[in-house]
C-alpha positions in Angstrom: 41.6 147.2 98.7 42.0 144.0 100.6 43.1 145.9 103.7 39.8 147.9 103.6 37.7 144.7 103.2 39.5 143.1 106.1 39.1 146.2 108.2 35.4 146.3 107.4 35.0 142.6 108.2 36.7 142.9 111.6 34.6 146.0 112.4 31.4 144.1 111.7 32.6 141.1 113.7 33.2 143.4 116.7 29.9 145.1 116.3 28.0 141.7 116.2 30.0 140.6 119.3 29.0 143.7 121.2 25.3 143.4 120.2 25.3 139.7 121.2 26.9 140.6 124.6 24.1 143.0 125.2 21.5 140.4 124.2 23.1 137.9 126.6 23.0 140.4 129.4 19.3 141.2 128.9 18.5 137.5 128.6 20.4 136.8 131.9 18.5 139.6 133.7 15.2 138.3 132.3 15.8 134.7 133.4 17.1 135.7 136.8 14.2 138.0 137.5 11.7 135.3 136.6 13.5 132.8 139.0 14.2 135.1 141.9 11.4 133.8 144.1 12.2 130.1 143.4 15.1 127.9 144.7 18.7 129.0 144.8 19.3 128.0 141.1 19.3 130.9 138.7 17.6 128.9 135.9 20.2 129.8 133.4 21.3 126.2 133.0 17.8 125.2 131.7 17.1 128.4 129.7 17.4 128.0 125.9 19.2 131.0 124.3 20.2 129.3 121.1 17.9 131.4 118.9 18.8 134.8 120.4 22.2 135.6 118.9 22.9 137.3 115.7 25.2 135.5 113.2 25.5 135.7 109.4 25.8 131.9 109.4 22.3 131.7 110.8 20.9 134.1 108.2 19.6 136.6 110.8 22.0 139.5 109.9 21.5 141.9 107.0 24.3 144.2 105.7 22.9 147.2 103.9 23.4 150.8 102.8 20.3 152.9 102.2 22.4 155.7 100.9 24.2 153.5 98.3 21.2 151.3 97.6 22.6 147.8 98.3 22.1 145.0 100.8 22.9 141.3 101.3 22.5 138.6 103.9 
């Protein structure tokens, strides 16, 4: 049973990493497109992305199963 729990944990960690990578890419594209007509700086150094990423520690991730009727943060 412990093996299944660890496997599920690592799967969820990988999924969150993939989602956060996509969020970072979209954020980068957005910042760069807003700054393309300004100076040579991309603007990424000054952009605040601290509230964009999903993390259970920040309380912005919900684990749930509609089929089984459970959920938790």
